[in-house]
N, C-alpha and C positions, 0 to 999 in steps of 0.2 A: 315182443316182438309186438311192436305198436301197427296195430291194422288200419291199411288203409285201403280207398274206394276208387276203382276207376270208371267214372263214371262215360261208356260210350255209348255215344251217338250210330246208330243203324245207317243206314243209306249215305253211301258217300266217305261213310270212316270207317268201322268195320266190316262192310260188307264189301265187296269186288262190285262192278260194275255188272255183271251177270247175278249179283245176288247172292252169293255167296263169302264162305268164310273159308280160307286157304287151310290146308293141312298144320302150316307151320305155326300161323298165327292161333291156330286152336292149341295146341300145342304148347305155346307158350302165355298163353291165359288160363289153361290147366297149370302149368308150373308158377304161375302167379297166386292164384287163388289157393292153392298145395303148400303154399310161402306162408301164410295166415293174411291174403287180402281178399276184397271181394269185388267181382265185376256186378254190376247194374248195369242192365241193358237199358239205354236211355231217349224213345224214339216217340217220333209222331204219330208211327203206325200203332192203329189197334192193337189190343191183349194177344187176340187169336193170331193175327200176322206175328207176331215177336216170336210167339211161342212156335209156330211153326218151322220157323227159322232156327231158334233155339234149339230144339228137339231134334231136328237132323244135323245140327252142326256139334250136338256135342256141350251145347252149354249153357245148362240149365244143372249148376252146382248146389250141394244141401246148403239150405238156406239163402234161396234165390229171393231177392226184392226186384223188380221191376218196374220202370219208368212208362210208360203210357200216354199216347195221346198230346206228346206237348207238355206233359207233367199235371194232366189231369185227376190222372189213375198211380196210385203205387202200390202195386199187387205184391202180397205174399203166394210164392208157387207153394211152397210146403204146406202151407197154412190153406193153400187154397181160397182165398179172403184177402179182400183190398180194404189197405189201412189209409186210404184216403181216396176221395171221387169228389170231383167237381163236374160241374154241366151248366149247359147254356139255356138261360130259361125259356120254355117251351114258346112263348109271343117273339122272342127276340130271332129262336132259329127259324119261326113260321116266317119271319121278317126278312131273313136272310135271303131261306129260299126264295120269297118272291124277287126281290132285288136279282139273284144268279137269274130268275126266269128273265125278267126285263134285258138283260148283256144277252142274255143267249148264251148261258154259261151250262157247263155241267156242271151239278151241285148233286153230290150224296153226305151223306151220315150213316150210322153203325146201330146194330142191335146189339148181342152177346156175343152173335156168328156170323154175322152178315153185314154188307155195304147195304144200304138201304137206298135206290134212287131210283129213278121215273123210267126210265129205259135203255138200252143198251146203246153203246156209243163206242167212239174211238178212244175216247178220254176211258172209259170202265174199263177196254181191252186192256190199254196200257196199264192200270191202275192192277189190273188181275194179276198180270204176266210180273206185276216188281213185287206183290204181296202173295200172291195165291189164293185170295179170299176168292168167296163164291158171293154174288148178287142177289139180293132179293127186289123184286122190282115191283112200284104200285104207282098207284097215281095221286098219292097221300102220305108222303115220306113221317110228317110226323105224325099224322093217326096212324099208322101202320109201326112206330116205336113205340106209341103210347106213354113214354117218360121223357123228362130232360137229356138230351143226349149229350157225350162227352164235348164233342165240336161238330164242325161241318166242315167240308172238302171242296172246295171249287177249285176243278181242273179244266185248264186250256193248252192244249200243245202248240196250238200257235205262238204265243208267243206273253213273257211277262206282263205286256202293258196291255193283254184285252185284260187280264185279270185287275188291273189298276185300279178303275173306275168304283169295280163291286172294292175292292179294298176300302176305297176313301168314302164310298156310300155308308158303307159298316163303319168305320171308326165314328163319322160323321152324327148318323145317327144311335147307334149303339154302344158308342166307345166307352159309358160309367158302365158299362157290365160287363165288355168281349172286346179281346184283340183280333185282327185279322193280319197274318203274319207270312212271309214266305220259307217253307220248308226246301223248297226251291224252285226253279222259275216257272216251272209247270202247276204246282201247287199252292193254294192259296188255304190258310187252317183259322179256322173263325175258332174262339175257344173261351175258355172263362179269363177274367184278366186278370185273376188273383191267380192264377194259374202258373204256365210255363213251366220249365225245365230249370231253371233256376230255383224259383220257391221249392218242383220237389227235390232239387238235392238236398236245400236245405232242411225240410221236412226227414227225408230218409237218414241225413250225420244225426238230428237232435235224435231221431226213434233208435238210433244202433248207437247213441255215445260214443259217434267219432267226432271229432273236432274239423271244422270246414277246410284247415290245413291240411285236414289230412286227403282231402277227396283231388281225384285229378278227374279233368273232365275235359273230353275229350269231340270234336265235331268240325262241320265244314262248311253249314246253312246257317242263313237269317234267325232261325227258331233254335238254334245251336247257342246265340248270343250270351244269353241270360244266365246259361249253366257254365259258360267260360267266366265268366265276372264273380258268380258265386262262388266258384269252387277254388281252394286253395291254391291251384294250377290248372290254368286254363291252355289247351293242345287244340292248335289249330293245326287240321291236316294240311299235306304239298296244294292239294287241289282244292281248293276251301276256296269260300268267296273274299272279297280283300278287306270286304268290312269285316270279314270274321277273323280274319288275319292280323287284324287292329286291335283285338282284344282278346290275342294271344301273351301268354308267355313264352312260350316256345311253338316253333312250325316246323312240322316233320318233314326229315329230308326226301321220303317218298309218297305217292299218293296210296290212294289206296286199293289199287289192283297190283301197285307193290307192297302190301303188308307197312304200310305208314304208320298204322297203330304200334306197331311193333317197337319204332324210335322210341315212343315215348314211354312204353312199357318198359323199356331196357334201362330209360333213363332216369324214371321217379322210384321203378318198385327196384325191391332187393330180393334177386331170387335166389 
């Protein structure tokens, strides 16, 4: 049997609105893997947040690879090592933080285990509830991290329009090195321009010697578009943004709260 890979986004795709994997979907994913296929969790989340979900949901299968932080990292779980890591240069990261201050926005980055930000806020509380991560507070985010970060995340619970001026400034000033895109209306992600979920999918397929035609990618938000374009089959969830659906080969009948991902698994994987 030819190996196929399901590259699945998490929030809005694999996970329900309450950030869980339904038992029926977990059983179907297990059946898919046991039939000789792979599941690669592919998320804007950090590694620790992905592992928290995967461990409690029974999604860490043998030979698991994980794509984190919008394609900046590819992690080999069994080998406990990164196969790929991309970062934002320190000076650009500090420039993004300064711009976030200019617009009065919550801004955060990450070390290996924690969110790193300046203070507690409603935005941080929202993020912690969604991801289960803890936070480390500091007046100097980059000084605390000490190394170039994988990404920065600006959050506004008010509206996407509050984040748009920051996005435009980041692209104008640093667009040769980084990109700024939305993973949902509340989250603006800033990361290496050569990263992205699409390029990470290509890296994983090359690493595993699986053709891109054997890749099925499923997602719901702007930061998923590159992987829908890269994979042999691009799947948009019923709850996906309209611009994401425009890039899809298949749109699920059901949304993420009703096991919509199962629609794609049953269509494209022989179980």
